[in-house]
C-alpha positions as CSV (number, residue, x, y, z in Angstrom):
1,M,8.1,23.8,20.5
2,D,4.5,22.7,19.0
3,F,3.3,19.7,16.4
4,S,4.7,21.4,13.2
5,D,7.9,21.1,14.8
6,F,8.1,17.2,14.7
7,R,5.6,17.1,11.2
8,G,8.6,15.6,9.5
9,I,9.3,12.8,11.9
10,V,5.4,11.8,12.1
11,I,5.4,11.7,8.3
12,G,8.6,9.7,8.1
13,L,7.3,7.5,10.4
14,G,4.0,6.8,9.0
15,T,5.9,6.4,5.5
16,F,7.7,3.8,7.2
17,L,4.5,1.9,8.7
18,I,2.5,2.1,5.5
19,I,5.7,0.7,3.4
20,G,6.1,-2.0,6.1
21,L,2.2,-2.8,6.2
22,F,2.0,-3.0,2.3
23,H,4.8,-5.7,2.0
24,P,3.0,-8.4,3.8
25,L,-0.3,-6.9,2.6
26,V,0.4,-8.0,-1.2
27,I,1.8,-11.3,-0.3
28,K,-0.8,-12.1,1.8
29,A,-3.5,-10.8,-1.3
30,E,-1.8,-12.7,-3.8
31,Y,-1.9,-15.9,-1.8
32,H,-5.3,-15.6,-0.9
33,L,-6.8,-14.0,-3.7
34,G,-4.3,-14.1,-6.7
35,K,-3.8,-11.3,-9.1
36,G,-7.1,-10.6,-9.5
37,C,-7.5,-8.6,-6.9
38,W,-5.6,-5.8,-8.4
39,W,-8.7,-3.9,-8.5
40,I,-9.0,-3.5,-4.6
41,F,-5.5,-1.6,-4.5
42,L,-6.5,0.5,-7.3
43,L,-9.9,1.7,-5.4
44,A,-8.0,1.8,-2.3
45,G,-5.3,4.1,-4.2
46,I,-7.9,6.5,-6.0
47,V,-9.8,7.1,-2.2
48,F,-6.8,7.7,-0.4
49,L,-6.0,10.3,-3.2
50,V,-9.0,12.0,-3.1
51,L,-8.5,12.1,0.7
52,S,-5.1,13.9,0.7
53,V,-6.4,16.4,-1.8
54,L,-9.3,17.0,0.4
55,L,-7.4,16.9,3.8
56,G,-4.6,19.3,2.2
57,R,-6.3,22.7,2.9
58,Y,-7.0,21.3,6.8
59,S,-3.5,19.2,7.5
60,F,-0.4,19.1,5.9
61,T,0.5,16.1,7.6
62,W,-2.7,13.8,7.4
63,S,-2.6,14.9,3.5
64,T,1.1,13.6,3.0
65,I,0.2,10.4,5.0
66,C,-2.7,9.5,2.7
67,G,-0.6,10.5,-0.2
68,V,2.0,7.7,0.6
69,V,-1.1,5.5,1.2
70,A,-2.5,6.2,-2.4
71,F,0.9,5.3,-4.2
72,S,2.0,2.7,-1.9
73,S,-1.4,1.1,-3.0
74,F,-1.0,2.2,-6.7
75,W,2.5,0.7,-6.7
76,S,1.4,-2.3,-5.0
77,I,-0.7,-3.2,-8.0
78,L,2.7,-4.0,-9.9
79,E,4.3,-5.7,-6.7
80,L,1.1,-7.9,-6.9
81,F,1.7,-9.4,-10.3
82,E,5.7,-9.4,-9.5
83,Q,4.7,-11.4,-6.6
84,E,3.4,-14.0,-8.9
85,K,6.4,-14.4,-10.6
86,R,8.1,-14.9,-7.2
87,V,5.6,-17.9,-6.3
88,K,6.1,-19.6,-9.5
89,K,10.0,-19.1,-9.3
90,G,9.6,-20.8,-5.7
91,W,10.3,-18.0,-3.8
92,F,7.2,-18.0,-1.8
93,P,4.3,-20.7,-1.1
94,E,1.7,-21.4,-3.4
95,N,-2.0,-21.4,-2.3
96,P,-2.9,-25.0,-2.8
97,S,-6.7,-24.5,-2.9
98,R,-5.8,-22.1,-5.9
99,R,-3.8,-24.6,-8.1
100,K,-4.9,-25.3,-11.3
């Protein structure tokens, strides 16, 4: 039994943790920075997409994890704008220092 036997479990756990990390990250980013920080998620997505391609020839597991981070970053752009709507509905607190 070697590490390759556990790749699916490692990738599954990594995906679970990444999604779990990005959920509060989007909430905090919208609260502190507003939806204007979408470009940070875009830049992170591009960086991790490139890393995924570069790591592809060396490590299937790390390449996949980087791909999950990349597309979680891209999805977070949409979620950032949706989070703003959730704040306006009163589902999440609004940052008082950013009130218009």
